[in-house]
C-alpha positions in Angstrom: 70.1 88.0 116.0 73.3 86.9 117.8 76.7 88.5 117.6 79.8 86.5 116.7 82.3 86.4 119.6 86.0 87.0 119.4 88.4 84.1 119.9 89.8 84.1 123.4 93.3 85.5 123.8 95.9 83.9 126.1 97.5 86.0 128.8 97.3 89.7 129.7 100.8 90.4 128.5 100.0 89.1 125.0 96.8 91.1 124.9 98.7 94.3 125.9 101.4 93.7 123.3 98.8 93.1 120.6 97.0 96.3 121.4 100.2 98.3 121.0 101.3 96.6 117.8 99.7 97.1 114.4 97.3 94.4 113.3 99.1 93.8 110.1 102.4 95.1 108.7 104.0 94.6 105.3 107.6 95.5 105.0 109.4 96.0 101.6 107.2 93.4 100.0 108.2 92.5 96.5 106.8 89.9 94.1 108.4 88.6 91.0 106.8 86.1 88.7 109.0 83.9 86.5 108.0 83.4 82.9 108.5 80.0 81.1 111.8 81.3 79.7 112.9 82.2 83.3 112.7 86.0 82.8 111.6 87.7 86.0 108.6 90.0 85.9 108.5 92.4 88.9 104.8 92.8 89.9 105.3 94.5 93.3 108.2 96.6 94.4 109.0 97.5 98.1 105.5 97.9 99.3 105.3 99.1 103.0 101.9 99.0 104.6 100.5 99.1 108.1 96.9 98.3 109.1 95.9 99.7 112.5 93.1 98.5 114.7 89.7 100.0 113.9 90.4 101.2 110.4 89.3 100.3 106.8 91.9 100.8 104.1 91.0 100.7 100.4 93.5 100.0 97.6 92.8 101.6 94.2 94.9 101.3 91.0 94.6 100.5 87.4 94.4 96.9 86.1 97.8 95.2 86.4 99.0 97.2 89.3 99.3 94.2 91.6 96.5 95.1 94.0 95.0 91.6 94.2 98.5 90.0 94.4 99.3 92.2 97.4 96.1 91.2 99.1 96.9 87.5 98.6 100.3 88.1 100.1 98.7 89.7 103.1 96.4 86.7 103.4 99.3 84.3 103.3 97.9 82.7 100.1 101.1 83.4 98.1 104.6 84.2 99.4 106.4 87.4 98.6 109.6 87.2 96.7 111.2 89.6 99.1 110.2 91.4 102.3 107.6 90.0 104.6 104.2 90.3 106.3 103.5 90.2 110.1 100.1 89.7 111.7 100.1 90.9 115.3 103.9 90.7 115.3 104.1 87.1 113.9 105.3 86.3 110.4 102.6 85.4 107.8 104.0 82.4 105.8 100.7 80.6 105.2 97.0 81.3 105.7 96.7 82.7 109.2 94.0 82.1 111.7 92.5 85.5 112.3 92.7 86.6 108.6 89.8 85.9 106.3 89.2 86.8 102.7 86.2 87.5 100.4 86.9 87.1 96.7 85.4 88.9 93.6 84.1 85.6 92.3 81.7 84.0 94.7 84.0 80.9 94.9 81.2 78.6 96.3 81.1 74.9 95.9 77.9 74.2 93.9 77.3 70.8 95.4 77.2 72.2 98.9 74.3 74.1 100.5 74.7 77.5 102.0 75.3 75.9 105.4 77.8 73.5 103.9 79.8 76.3 102.2 79.9 78.4 105.4 81.0 75.5 107.5 84.0 74.8 105.3 86.5 77.0 107.1 85.4 75.7 110.5 85.8 72.1 109.3 89.4 72.9 108.2 90.1 74.1 111.7 88.9 70.8 113.1 85.9 72.1 114.9 83.3 69.5 115.9 80.3 69.1 113.7 77.7 70.4 116.2 79.7 73.5 117.0 80.4 74.1 113.3 76.7 74.0 112.6 75.9 76.4 115.5 78.5 78.9 114.4 77.6 78.7 110.7 73.9 79.2 111.4 74.9 82.2 113.6 76.9 83.7 110.7 74.2 83.1 108.1 71.7 84.8 110.4 74.1 87.7 110.9 74.6 88.3 107.2 70.9 88.2 106.5 70.5 84.8 104.9 68.5 83.0 107.5 66.0 80.7 105.8 68.4 79.8 103.0 70.6 77.5 105.0 69.6 74.5 102.8 69.6 76.3 99.5 72.3 75.5 96.8 74.2 78.3 95.1 72.3 77.9 91.8 69.1 78.9 93.7 70.6 82.2 94.9 71.0 85.6 93.2 74.5 87.1 92.8 74.0 89.3 95.9 72.9 86.3 98.0 75.8 84.2 96.8 78.2 87.0 97.8 76.6 87.1 101.2 77.4 83.5 101.6 81.1 84.5 100.8 80.9 87.0 103.6 79.3 84.6 106.0 82.0 82.0 105.2 84.7 84.6 106.0 83.0 86.0 109.2 82.2 82.6 110.7 85.9 82.1 111.7 85.8 85.3 113.8 88.5 87.1 111.8 90.6 89.9 113.3 91.2 91.1 109.7 88.9 90.9 106.7 90.5 91.2 103.2 88.1 92.0 100.4 89.1 91.6 96.8 86.6 93.6 94.8 83.7 91.8 96.5 81.0 94.1 95.1 82.2 94.4 91.5 80.2 91.4 90.1 76.9 92.8 91.5 74.4 95.2 90.1 74.5 98.8 91.5 71.6 98.4 93.9 72.7 95.0 95.2 76.2 96.2 95.8 75.0 99.3 97.6 72.8 97.2 99.9 75.6 94.8 100.7 78.1 97.6 101.4 75.6 99.3 103.7 74.9 96.1 105.6 78.7 95.4 106.0 79.3 99.0 107.3 76.4 98.6 109.7 77.9 95.4 111.1 81.3 97.1 111.4 80.2 100.4 112.9 77.9 98.7 115.4 80.6 96.2 116.4 78.4 93.2 115.6 81.4 91.5 114.1 84.7 90.9 115.8 86.8 92.2 112.9 89.3 94.8 113.9 90.5 95.9 110.5 89.5 95.7 106.8 91.6 95.9 103.7 89.7 96.1 100.4 90.7 96.2 96.8 88.3 98.2 94.6 88.0 99.7 91.2 85.1 102.0 92.3 86.2 105.4 93.6 82.9 106.3 95.3 82.8 102.9 96.9 86.3 103.4 98.4 85.5 106.9 99.6 82.3 105.7 101.2 83.9 102.9 103.1 87.5 103.6 103.8 89.4 105.6 106.4 92.5 105.7 104.1 92.9 105.1 100.4 96.1 103.8 98.9 96.8 104.6 95.2 98.9 101.9 93.6 101.1 102.7 90.6 102.0 99.9 88.2 104.8 98.3 86.3 105.8 97.5 89.0 103.1 98.0 91.6 103.9 100.3 94.4 102.1 102.8 96.7 102.2 106.2 94.9 99.9 108.1 97.3 97.9 107.8 100.5 94.7 109.8 101.0 93.0 110.1 104.4 89.2 110.1 104.5 88.4 112.0 107.7 84.6 111.6 107.5 82.2 109.8 109.9 79.9 107.0 108.7 77.4 107.1 107.1 78.8 109.3 104.3 76.8 111.4 101.9 77.9 111.0 98.3 76.8 114.5 97.4 78.5 116.4 100.2 81.3 118.8 99.2 83.9 117.0 101.3 83.0 113.6 99.7 83.1 115.1 96.2 86.4 116.8 96.9 88.1 113.5 97.9 86.5 111.7 94.9 88.0 114.4 92.6 91.4 114.0 94.3 91.4 110.3 93.8 90.3 110.7 90.1 93.2 113.0 89.6 95.8 110.7 91.0 94.5 107.6 89.2 94.3 109.2 85.8 97.8 110.7 85.8 100.0 109.1 83.1 103.7 109.1 83.9 105.1 112.3 82.6 101.6 113.4 81.4 100.1 115.2 84.4 98.0 117.5 82.4 100.0 120.7 83.0 100.6 122.7 79.8 104.2 123.3 79.1 105.4 120.1 80.8 107.3 117.8 78.5 105.8 114.3 78.5 108.2 111.5 79.6 108.4 109.0 76.7 107.0 105.5 77.3 108.7 102.3 76.2 107.9 99.6 73.6 106.8 97.4 76.5 104.4 99.9 78.0 101.2 98.4 79.3 98.8 100.1 76.8 95.3 100.7 78.1 92.5 98.4 76.9 90.7 101.0 74.8 89.0 100.4 71.5 89.1 103.0 68.8 85.4 103.2 68.6 85.1 104.0 72.3 87.9 106.6 72.1 86.2 108.3 69.2 82.8 108.3 71.0 84.4 109.8 74.2 86.0 112.6 72.2 82.7 113.4 70.5 80.9 113.4 73.9 83.5 115.7 75.4 83.4 118.1 72.5 79.6 118.5 72.7 77.3 120.1 75.3 77.2 120.0 78.3 81.0 119.6 78.3 82.2 121.7 75.4 85.7 120.3 75.7 86.0 120.3 79.6 84.5 117.8 82.1 84.7 116.9 85.7 85.6 113.2 85.6 82.8 111.9 88.0 80.3 113.9 86.0 81.6 112.5 82.8 81.5 108.9 84.1 77.8 109.4 85.0 76.9 111.2 81.7 78.5 108.5 79.5 77.4 105.6 81.8 80.9 104.2 82.2 82.3 102.5 85.3 85.6 103.7 86.6 87.4 100.6 85.3 85.9 101.3 81.8 86.6 105.0 81.8 90.2 105.0 83.1 91.7 103.1 80.1 90.0 105.6 77.7 91.3 108.6 79.6 94.8 107.1 79.7 94.7 106.4 76.0 93.5 110.0 75.2 96.5 111.3 77.1 99.0 108.9 75.6 97.8 109.8 72.1 98.0 113.6 72.8 94.3 114.4 72.4 93.5 115.5 76.0 94.9 116.7 79.3 93.8 115.2 82.6 94.5 116.9 85.9 93.0 117.4 89.3 89.9 115.2 88.5 89.1 117.1 85.3 89.7 116.5 81.6 90.2 119.0 78.8 90.4 118.3 75.1 93.4 120.0 73.7 93.7 121.6 70.2 94.4 118.2 68.7 91.4 116.6 70.4 89.1 119.4 69.3 90.4 119.2 65.7 89.8 115.4 65.8 86.3 115.9 67.0 85.5 118.3 64.1 87.3 116.2 61.4 85.7 113.8 58.9 86.5 110.1 58.9 89.6 110.2 56.6 91.2 113.1 58.4 90.5 111.4 61.8 92.3 108.3 60.5 95.3 110.3 59.5 95.4 112.1 62.8 95.2 108.8 64.7 98.0 107.4 62.6 100.2 110.4 63.2 99.5 110.2 67.0 100.4 106.5 67.0 103.6 107.0 65.2 104.6 110.0 67.4 103.5 108.8 70.9 103.2 105.0 70.9 106.7 103.4 70.6 105.2 99.9 69.9 103.3 101.2 66.9 106.4 102.9 65.5 108.5 99.8 66.1 106.1 97.5 64.3 105.8 99.8 61.3 109.6 100.2 61.2 110.1 96.4 61.2 107.6 96.0 58.4 109.2 98.8 56.4 112.6 97.2 56.6 111.6 93.6 55.8 112.0 92.7 52.1 108.4 91.3 52.0 107.0 93.9 54.4 105.5 91.0 56.5 106.1 89.8 60.0 104.3 87.2 62.2 102.5 88.8 65.2 104.2 86.2 67.4 107.5 88.1 66.8 106.2 91.2 68.5 104.4 89.1 71.2 107.7 87.6 72.2 109.2 91.1 72.6 106.3 92.2 74.8 106.6 89.1 77.0 110.0 90.4 78.0 108.1 93.2 79.8 104.6 91.8 80.5 102.9 88.6 81.5 101.8 86.3 78.6 98.2 87.4 79.1 99.0 91.1 79.3 101.4 90.9 76.3 98.6 89.4 74.2 96.1 92.0 75.3 98.5 94.9 74.6 99.3 93.5 71.1 95.6 93.0 70.4 95.0 96.6 71.4 97.8 97.9 69.2 96.6 95.9 66.3 93.1 97.4 66.7 94.6 100.9 66.7 97.0 100.2 63.8 94.5 98.7 61.5 92.1 101.6 62.1 94.9 104.1 61.4 96.0 102.0 58.4 99.6 102.0 59.4 99.6 98.2 58.7 97.3 95.4 57.8 96.6 92.2 59.8 95.6 88.7 58.5 93.9 86.9 61.4 94.0 83.6 59.6 97.8 83.6 59.3 98.4 85.9 62.4 100.6 88.1 60.2 101.1 91.9 60.1 102.0 93.4 56.7 102.0 96.4 54.4 100.5 94.4 51.6 97.4 96.6 51.2 99.2 99.9 51.0 
């Protein structure tokens, strides 16, 4: 098995300068998207970041925090609205030679073979056909796909297709590898195998890559791979915390140090603004345009019931809870945030506790649960109170859902505004604070 070789550098002075400078630097990066009515939506705000040679950095944050947008700015795929990115001291204003990216979706051309897909990046660089083929075969062999050069994507498993994505990135001898949740579409065992293979290539210097930045939603995955973990906040996205991971590879998931870091990350990711789980701390109110978590009432009720029963009895370590209820981090976090927003639980330091309201809810019958949920919505969720107030004040007690959707679009993207309103409608109908006619897309008090 052959090792990919680094692209040659030009001049001793340039080499010395590059060794001293960081591989990648982002300075005060901001990104604003313009909506059709020209209202600016700030996605990233003054993000400063440095990638040093020889390190892996993981970025974690809830959905909508701008993680993938930031990664695409680093890659030169989209421009920042303000600030800038430098690769080895040079500005990144377009896709840069030396930076390669692996996407969450396999992003393969179905009409091309494995070999053809891997050759694409080399062809774009104008490399001759014979040399393209040699390098592509070398990369395919390196990533463990030898024998499948002439297979088409439809013939491959998900894990094999993602290996093609890695081979396509590695064939161009990247200095920097950017990974956008590359394991999230894979089953647990396949993802583990591919992570281990990549770490082996990295630790044994069998690839020329000098730095890796990865976006992930899996905490254990990030702690297993990264030397540093950045925690992104949201609305707008910014770096809220940085956690070093001072552990040699390979890392043992059950070791005390590993679990301690996992707990620390859980604690940071599950803190709602103004709701850090400490008793006696007054919660900071949220706005009508708050990005409500995508959490169905049925799931919230099931999680409260699970927490109230053995082995938890109202208190749980979050990693243990995730394993016990068989939820991925990206499924669990919205439920935890919702429980905090609604005032049913405290989350702090990687643990969750049902408070008195949460325990009362768990012990209540269906009708009392509905009333408690309604009271929580009206007290803690401004969008719910706003919708109910509008319906109360209108002579016919009816309003089109589009009216509230337009208000949310002042704060969120069209897609996120629609998702948030759908979530709130699910909550409000369950709590019977309003009715909803899906045929007419109208909210009303007609049934009350």
